[in-house]
C-alpha positions in Angstrom: 29.2 -27.8 -4.2 27.2 -27.0 -1.1 23.7 -25.5 -1.7 23.6 -21.8 -1.3 22.1 -20.7 2.0 18.6 -19.4 1.7 18.0 -16.0 3.2 14.6 -15.9 5.1 12.5 -12.9 6.0 12.8 -13.2 9.8 14.1 -16.5 11.1 14.0 -17.2 14.8 17.4 -16.8 16.6 18.2 -18.3 19.9 20.5 -16.8 22.5 24.2 -17.7 22.1 24.4 -19.0 25.7 21.4 -21.3 25.4 19.2 -19.7 27.9 16.1 -21.0 26.2 17.3 -24.5 26.6 18.0 -23.9 30.2 14.5 -22.8 31.1 12.9 -25.5 28.9 15.0 -28.1 30.6 14.0 -26.8 34.0 10.3 -27.2 32.9 11.0 -30.9 32.0 13.1 -31.5 35.1 10.4 -30.2 37.4 7.6 -31.8 35.3 6.0 -28.3 34.7 4.8 -29.0 31.1 1.4 -27.5 31.4 -0.1 -24.1 30.4 1.0 -22.7 33.8 4.2 -22.7 35.9 7.3 -20.8 36.9 8.3 -20.0 33.3 5.0 -18.4 32.5 5.1 -16.3 35.6 8.8 -15.4 35.0 8.1 -14.5 31.3 5.2 -12.3 32.3 7.4 -10.4 34.9 10.1 -10.0 32.2 7.6 -8.5 29.8 6.2 -6.2 32.5 9.7 -4.9 33.2 10.4 -4.4 29.5 7.2 -2.5 28.7 7.3 -0.5 32.0 4.7 2.1 32.8 3.4 0.0 35.7 1.6 -2.4 33.4 0.5 -6.0 33.9 0.9 -8.7 31.2 -0.9 -12.0 30.6 1.0 -14.5 28.4 -1.3 -16.3 26.0 -1.2 -18.9 23.3 -1.2 -16.4 20.4 -1.4 -12.8 19.5 -4.8 -13.5 18.0 -6.0 -14.7 21.4 -4.8 -11.4 22.8 -6.8 -9.4 20.3 -9.8 -11.6 21.1 -9.7 -11.2 24.9 -8.9 -7.4 24.6 -12.0 -6.9 22.5 -14.1 -9.2 24.7 -13.1 -7.2 27.8 -14.1 -4.0 26.0 -17.6 -5.4 25.8 -17.6 -6.2 22.1 -20.4 -8.5 21.1 -23.0 -9.3 18.4 -24.4 -6.2 16.7 -21.4 -4.0 17.6 -18.9 -2.3 15.3 -15.2 -2.1 15.8 -12.9 0.4 14.1 -9.8 -1.5 12.8 -6.9 -0.7 10.5 -7.5 -2.2 7.0 -3.8 -2.5 6.1 -2.9 -5.4 8.4 -2.8 -9.2 8.9 -6.2 -10.9 9.4 -5.5 -11.6 13.1 -6.3 -7.9 13.7 -9.8 -8.2 12.4 -10.9 -11.9 12.6 -11.4 -11.8 16.4 -14.0 -9.0 15.8 -16.0 -11.5 13.8 -15.4 -14.2 16.4 -17.4 -12.0 18.7 -20.3 -11.5 16.3 -19.4 -7.9 15.7 -18.7 -6.1 12.4 -15.2 -4.7 11.5 -15.2 -1.1 10.3 -12.0 -0.9 8.2 -10.2 2.4 8.1 -7.5 3.1 5.4 -4.0 4.4 6.0 -2.0 7.6 6.0 0.9 7.9 3.6 3.6 8.7 6.1 3.4 5.7 8.5 1.2 3.4 6.4 -0.9 3.0 9.5 -4.5 4.0 10.3 -5.3 7.6 9.3 -6.5 9.3 12.4 -8.5 12.0 10.6 -10.2 9.4 8.4 -10.8 7.3 11.6 -12.7 10.3 13.2 -14.7 10.8 10.0 -15.6 7.1 10.1 -16.7 7.3 13.8 -18.9 10.3 13.1 -20.4 8.6 10.0 -21.1 5.4 12.0 -22.8 7.4 14.8 -24.9 9.2 12.2 -25.9 6.0 10.4 -26.4 3.6 13.2 -27.2 5.8 16.2 -24.3 4.4 18.2 -20.5 4.7 18.3 -18.1 1.9 17.6 -17.3 -0.3 20.6 -13.5 -0.2 20.2 -10.6 1.0 18.0 -7.7 -1.3 16.9 -4.7 0.5 15.4 -1.9 -1.7 14.1 1.9 -1.2 14.1 2.4 -2.3 10.5 5.8 -4.1 10.2 6.8 -2.4 13.5 6.1 1.2 12.5 4.3 3.2 15.2 0.9 4.6 14.6 0.0 8.2 15.6 -1.1 7.1 19.0 -1.4 10.5 20.6 -3.8 11.7 18.0 -5.6 8.3 18.0 -6.0 8.5 21.8 -7.2 12.1 21.6 -10.0 11.1 19.2 -10.8 7.9 21.2 -11.1 9.9 24.4 -13.3 12.5 22.8 -15.8 9.8 21.9 -15.0 7.6 24.9 -14.1 4.6 22.9 -11.5 2.1 24.3 -8.3 1.4 22.2 -6.8 -2.1 21.8 -3.3 -1.5 20.4 -2.2 -4.3 18.0 1.5 -4.1 18.5 2.0 -7.7 17.5 4.6 -6.6 14.9 5.8 -3.7 17.0 7.3 -5.3 20.1 9.9 -2.8 21.3 8.8 0.0 18.9 8.2 3.4 20.6 6.2 6.5 20.1 7.9 9.6 21.6 10.0 7.2 23.7 7.1 5.1 25.1 6.7 1.5 24.2 3.8 0.7 21.9 1.0 -1.3 23.6 1.0 0.9 26.7 -1.2 3.8 25.6 -4.6 2.3 25.0 -6.8 0.2 27.3 -5.0 -3.0 26.1 -1.9 -3.8 24.1 -1.3 -6.9 22.0 2.0 -8.6 21.5 3.0 -11.6 19.4 5.8 -14.1 19.8 5.2 -16.2 16.6 8.2 -17.9 15.1 9.1 -15.0 12.9 8.6 -12.1 15.3 11.1 -10.0 17.2 11.4 -12.7 19.8 9.7 -16.0 19.7 8.1 -18.5 22.0 7.6 -20.8 19.0 3.9 -19.7 19.1 2.4 -17.3 21.5 1.4 -13.8 22.4 0.5 -11.6 25.3 -2.0 -8.9 26.4 -0.8 -5.8 28.1 -3.3 -4.5 30.7 -3.2 -0.8 31.0 -6.1 0.3 33.1 -9.0 2.5 32.2 -9.2 4.9 29.3 -9.1 8.5 30.6 -12.5 10.1 30.8 -12.5 13.2 28.7 -15.5 14.7 30.6 -13.2 15.2 33.6 -10.7 17.4 31.9 -10.4 20.8 33.4 -11.0 19.5 37.0 -7.3 19.9 37.8 -4.1 18.0 37.2 -4.8 14.4 36.0 -3.0 11.2 36.1 -2.7 11.4 32.3 0.1 13.9 33.1 3.1 11.6 33.4 5.0 13.7 35.8 2.1 14.1 38.1 1.2 10.4 37.9 4.8 9.6 38.7 4.6 11.6 41.9 1.3 9.9 42.9 2.8 6.5 42.1 5.9 7.1 44.2 3.8 8.4 47.1 1.4 5.4 46.9 4.3 3.0 46.9 5.8 4.6 49.9 2.5 4.5 51.8 2.1 0.9 50.8 5.5 0.0 52.2 5.0 2.1 55.4 1.4 1.7 56.4 0.1 3.2 59.6 -0.8 0.9 62.5 -4.5 1.3 61.6 -4.0 0.6 57.9 -1.9 -2.5 58.7 -4.6 -3.8 61.1 -7.4 -3.3 58.6 -5.5 -5.0 55.8 -4.7 -8.0 58.0 -8.4 -8.2 59.1 -9.6 -8.0 55.5 -7.3 -10.9 54.6 -8.5 -13.0 57.5 -12.1 -12.2 56.6 -11.4 -13.7 53.2 -12.2 -10.5 51.2 -8.7 -9.1 51.1 -8.2 -10.3 47.6 -11.0 -8.0 46.4 -9.2 -4.9 47.8 -6.0 -3.1 46.8 -4.0 -0.8 49.0 -2.9 2.7 48.1 -4.6 2.8 44.8 -4.6 5.8 42.4 -7.9 7.1 41.1 -7.5 10.2 39.0 -5.8 12.7 41.2 -6.4 10.8 44.5 -4.6 8.1 46.4 -7.2 6.0 48.3 -6.1 3.8 51.2 -8.2 0.8 50.1 -10.1 0.1 46.9 -12.6 -2.6 45.9 -13.0 -2.3 42.1 -15.8 -4.9 42.0 -18.1 -2.6 44.2 -16.7 0.8 43.4 -15.8 1.2 47.1 -13.0 3.2 48.6 -11.9 3.3 52.2 -10.1 6.2 53.9 -8.5 5.8 57.3 -8.4 8.9 59.6 -10.3 10.9 56.9 -13.2 13.2 57.3 -12.9 13.6 61.1 -10.6 16.6 61.2 -11.6 19.5 63.4 -10.5 22.4 61.3 -12.6 23.9 58.5 -9.9 23.8 55.7 -9.3 20.1 56.1 -13.1 19.4 56.4 -13.7 21.3 53.2 -10.9 19.4 51.4 -12.3 16.1 52.6 -15.8 16.9 51.4 -14.5 18.0 48.0 -12.6 14.7 47.7 -15.7 12.6 48.6 -17.8 14.6 46.1 -15.1 14.2 43.3 -14.9 10.4 43.9 -18.7 10.2 43.9 -18.8 11.9 40.4 -16.4 9.3 39.2 -18.8 6.6 40.4 -17.1 5.6 43.7 -18.5 5.4 47.3 -16.1 6.5 50.0 -16.2 5.0 53.5 -14.2 6.9 56.2 -12.9 5.6 59.5 -10.7 7.1 62.2 -7.6 5.3 63.4 -9.3 4.9 66.8 -12.3 3.2 65.2 -10.1 0.7 63.4 -7.9 -0.1 66.3 -10.7 -0.3 69.0 -13.5 -1.9 67.0 -12.1 -3.7 64.1 -15.1 -6.1 64.0 -17.5 -3.2 63.7 -15.5 -1.7 60.9 -15.4 -5.0 59.1 -19.1 -5.4 59.5 -19.8 -2.0 57.9 -17.4 -2.8 55.0 -19.0 -6.2 54.4 -22.5 -4.7 54.5 -21.6 -2.2 51.8 -19.9 -5.0 49.7 -23.1 -7.1 50.0 -25.5 -4.2 49.2 -23.7 -2.5 46.4 -24.3 -3.9 42.9 -21.2 -5.5 41.2 -19.6 -3.3 38.7 -18.0 -6.3 37.0 -19.0 -6.6 33.3 -17.6 -8.5 30.3 -16.2 -5.2 29.1 -14.3 -4.7 32.3 -15.9 -1.3 32.7 -14.2 2.1 33.2 -13.8 1.4 37.0 -11.1 -1.1 36.4 -7.5 -0.5 37.3 -4.5 -2.4 35.8 -4.8 -5.2 38.4 -8.5 -5.6 37.8 -8.0 -5.9 34.0 -5.2 -8.3 34.5 -7.3 -10.5 36.8 -10.3 -10.5 34.5 -8.2 -11.3 31.4 -6.5 -14.1 33.4 -9.9 -15.5 34.2 -11.1 -15.5 30.6 -7.8 -17.1 29.5 -8.2 -20.0 31.9 -11.9 -21.0 31.3 -13.3 -18.5 33.8 -13.5 -20.9 36.7 -15.2 -19.7 40.0 -13.6 -20.2 43.4 -15.2 -23.5 44.4 -13.5 -26.8 45.1 -15.1 -28.1 41.9 -15.4 -26.6 38.4 -18.1 -24.0 38.3 -18.4 -21.6 35.3 -20.5 -18.4 35.3 -19.0 -16.9 32.1 -17.7 -18.5 28.9 -13.9 -18.7 29.2 -11.1 -19.8 26.8 -8.1 -22.1 26.9 -5.7 -19.4 25.9 -2.8 -19.6 28.4 0.8 -20.0 27.2 2.5 -23.3 28.0 5.3 -23.4 30.5 7.5 -24.9 27.7 6.9 -22.0 25.3 7.3 -19.5 28.1 10.7 -21.0 28.8 11.8 -20.1 25.3 10.4 -16.7 25.9 12.4 -16.1 29.1 15.6 -17.0 27.2 14.6 -14.7 24.3 14.1 -11.8 26.7 17.9 -11.9 27.4 18.5 -11.0 23.7 15.5 -8.8 22.9 17.5 -5.6 22.9 20.2 -7.2 20.6 17.4 -8.3 18.2 15.9 -4.8 18.1 19.2 -3.2 17.5 20.0 -5.7 14.7 16.8 -5.0 12.9 17.5 -1.3 13.0 21.0 -1.9 11.8 19.7 -3.9 8.8 17.2 -1.1 8.1 20.0 1.5 8.0 22.0 -0.7 5.7 19.1 -1.1 3.2 18.6 2.7 3.3 22.2 3.4 2.5 22.7 0.8 -0.2 19.4 1.6 -2.0 19.4 5.3 -1.6 20.7 5.9 -5.2 18.4 3.3 -6.9 15.9 5.4 -8.9 12.3 4.3 -8.3 12.9 2.2 -5.2 12.1 3.7 -1.8 12.9 2.1 1.6 10.2 2.9 4.1 11.6 4.5 7.2 10.6 6.5 10.3 8.7 9.6 9.1 10.1 11.8 11.9 11.7 11.6 15.3 8.5 10.7 17.1 8.6 7.3 15.4 11.0 4.7 16.6 10.2 1.5 14.6 11.7 -1.9 15.5 11.7 -2.6 11.7 10.4 -6.1 12.2 10.4 -6.3 8.4 12.2 -3.9 6.2 9.9 -2.8 3.3 10.4 -1.1 -0.1 8.1 0.3 -2.8 8.7 0.1 -6.5 7.5 2.8 -8.8 5.1 1.4 -11.4 7.4 2.7 -14.2 10.3 0.5 -13.1 10.9 -2.4 -15.4 12.0 -5.7 -13.8 13.6 -8.7 -15.5 10.9 -11.3 -16.3 8.1 -8.8 -15.7 6.3 -10.0 -18.9 6.0 -13.5 -17.4 4.5 -12.3 -14.0 1.4 -14.1 -13.0 1.6 -16.7 -15.8 2.2 -19.6 -13.4 -0.3 -20.7 -10.8 1.1 -20.6 -7.3 0.6 -24.1 -5.8 2.0 -23.7 -2.3 2.8 -21.2 0.5 4.6 -18.0 -0.4 6.3 -15.5 1.8 6.6 -17.4 5.1 3.1 -18.8 5.2 2.6 -22.2 6.8 -0.1 -24.8 7.2 -2.6 -26.0 4.7 -3.0 -23.7 1.7 -6.3 -23.6 -0.2 -5.7 -24.1 -3.9 -6.3 -21.0 -5.9 -8.6 -21.1 -8.9 -7.0 -18.2 -10.9 -3.6 -16.5 -11.2 -5.3 -13.1 -10.7 -7.5 -11.4 -8.2 -9.1 -8.0 -8.4 -6.4 -6.4 -6.3 -2.8 -7.7 -6.6 0.8 -6.4 -6.6 2.0 -4.8 -9.9 3.7 -7.1 -12.4 7.1 -5.6 -11.6 6.7 -6.3 -7.9 5.7 -9.9 -8.6 8.6 -10.2 -11.0 11.0 -8.9 -8.3 9.7 -11.5 -5.8 10.2 -14.3 -8.3 13.7 -13.1 -9.2 14.8 -12.9 -5.6 13.3 -16.3 -4.9 15.4 -17.7 -7.7 18.5 -16.2 -5.9 17.5 -18.0 -2.6 16.1 -14.8 -1.1 12.6 -14.8 0.6 10.5 -11.7 0.0 6.8 -11.1 0.4 4.2 -8.7 -0.9 2.8 -6.3 1.7 -0.4 -7.3 3.5 -3.4 -7.2 1.2 -5.8 -4.7 2.8 -8.6 -6.3 4.7 -11.3 -4.3 2.9 -10.2 -6.1 -0.3 -10.3 -9.6 1.1 -13.2 -11.8 -0.2 -14.2 -12.8 3.3 -15.0 -9.2 4.1 -16.6 -8.2 0.8 -19.4 -10.8 0.7 -22.7 -9.3 -0.3 -25.1 -12.2 0.0 -28.1 -11.6 -2.1 -27.4 -7.8 -2.3 -24.7 -5.7 -3.9 -21.5 -4.2 -2.5 -22.6 -0.7 -1.7 -20.2 2.1 -2.4 -20.9 5.7 -1.2 -18.6 8.6 -1.9 -18.1 10.9 1.1 -16.2 14.2 1.3 -12.5 14.6 0.5 -12.6 11.6 -1.9 -13.3 9.1 0.8 -15.3 6.0 -0.2 -17.6 4.2 2.3 -17.8 0.5 1.2 -20.5 -1.7 2.8 -20.9 -5.4 2.5 -22.7 -8.1 4.5 -19.6 -8.7 6.6 -17.8 -5.3 6.9 -17.8 -1.6 6.4 -14.7 0.3 5.1 -13.6 3.9 4.8 -11.2 4.0 1.9 -8.8 6.7 0.7 -6.8 4.5 -1.7 -3.5 4.6 0.2 -3.3 0.9 1.3 -4.4 -0.4 -2.1 -1.7 1.7 -3.7 1.0 0.5 -1.3 -0.1 -3.1 -1.6 0.4 -2.9 -5.4 3.9 -1.4 -5.1 5.4 -2.8 -1.9 7.7 -5.7 -1.0 9.0 -7.0 2.4 12.7 -7.8 2.5 14.7 -10.1 5.0 15.6 -8.3 8.2 15.8 -10.8 11.1 18.7 -11.5 13.4 19.9 -14.2 11.1 20.4 -11.7 8.3 24.0 -10.6 8.1 25.5 -7.5 6.5 26.7 -9.7 3.6 23.2 -11.0 3.2 21.9 -7.5 2.8 24.5 -6.7 0.2 23.6 -9.8 -1.7 19.9 -8.9 -1.6 20.6 -5.3 -2.8 22.9 -6.7 -5.5 20.1 -9.0 -6.7 17.6 -6.1 -6.7 19.9 -3.9 -8.7 20.7 -6.6 -11.2 17.0 -7.1 -11.9 15.9 -3.5 -12.5 16.2 -1.5 -15.6 15.2 -4.1 -18.2 
């Protein structure tokens, strides 16, 4: 008799028409087997179209690399602190320690299981009170694909002027109020590991979103944070870019010939303004035919515009059409002089003067060893070898042809679990809390009440685990004990073992980072525990700080992940539910 098929949590699924093989074959046929090439470019464009919102995307070797570069470009460094969700995989927090900074873990809310915004603000205020400075960045995580309360998170982040790096590695295609996760904060992180919504075998991407809105400017009028208004500005800028005046076209060509055209962008949006030319590196804007109008109303408006841009940190140069067309060399000389005199606004953090293209260019530089524009290799900053290979990107291009099908299938499997388990007492399927949430349900998750008895529960944790469990891979460090100080309840472990015996892979929920030994080291001192208001505990060690309300620990003890990938059929789900039902009630 043939062996029973094992049902995996989320197994990679290639397109039926073999598009992945087509793009990979093209890479081999054209000898593009390096971390650059047509597939990388094509995959990035596909991703940009998918996430929308006018974003730029950099394809990288891993989602962890994306977190690392996002934090790096927020200016995170030694001595800094970064707010990060505790209920997550280690890739959300480890890059903080790569940079010499300290993770400040924040516990979860009960509804979404993601970072609790109110606890997050309490943590920010407490860190400012205790250290004299605010955290350098905030990293919310889309746990198992479930959206976080990004509108509230952004409201708090903007209030304290802290950039947000959205870890949407598990949330590719998930939406909050209809908008794709990863497109709200300063950066968005995606993952294409072998078990994600789509795969490139191994890989990730960073979404570049432009600057975080400056809350101090609220009340000045309509802002580009208003989507409708921003859409109007965007359309107008695009039309102007496609139909430049004679003077604008002449200046653009002259800048390119001069060799500084790459530093400028045309028809760029800054807050409520469209500027004709913009150099982010120097904070310089250029307006053609501006400021030379003969009637008072227009002159007043021009002066207000210049003053507003100045408050935002920009210098505005103005030229008439006649100046540009009759004395282009003189105009270029003035622009070049300003570029030479003004200090560079470039910074490892990227700064708030960046736009999407500037972020994208800086991240691209960091991902490719940060090489300067010389005929030889010159490096003025430390870069990283993080670019995705053209082979892996070929797989990604093929996967993008089925991404919508994959998301739809995960949601279908979730709905099936909800229906088949709805009458099982003590077992709850975690779903969207309300209609603002639109999870991709990367993994479907359940919780078991502690009172539920599961067959074999009395033998849970009696056998030492010797290898990888729950989809883990690579070298596993041998455990020295069957128990840790924070582990799933015996009935959850018994259910995992029972399902495993039936050929069904399941996995405990992520163990909260504030309970991981690597983040609770105390050195020569003690783990300091301080009770704050509302039952919140502040836990401080030599390697982290945590603000804990007990939610993530409780969920970790009660939760289990079930198979939900595109290879999981309706019959598989029925078999899984049947096995669950057969093992409860003993």
